[in-house]
Residue, then its C-alpha position, 0 to 999 in steps of 0.5 A: m084702448s089699443e089704438s091710443t098706445d101710439r099716441f103718447k110715444r116719445a119723440p126721437k132725440r134731435k142731433t146736437a148742432q155744432a157750435r160756431t166759432l167766431t174770431v174777432s180782432p183784439e180791438a173789437k173784443a176790447a170795444y165789446e167788453k167796454m160796451i158790456r161793462d158800461k151797460e152793466e154800470r148803467e143798469a146797476y145805477a138805474r136799479n138804485l134810482p127811485a121808481d118813477q112817480k106818476p104825474r098828477 
């Protein structure tokens, strides 16, 4: 039984990776925000549509 004691030891903790920062122009940021807003509106609209009917 003493052979299996090292089988279930915890793995060493990993070092956390440093976060990367990205700088974008205000125009690019505004375009990205508009794209995300449009996508959310389309998804909200699609959620309210009836389910697709199976063709006969």
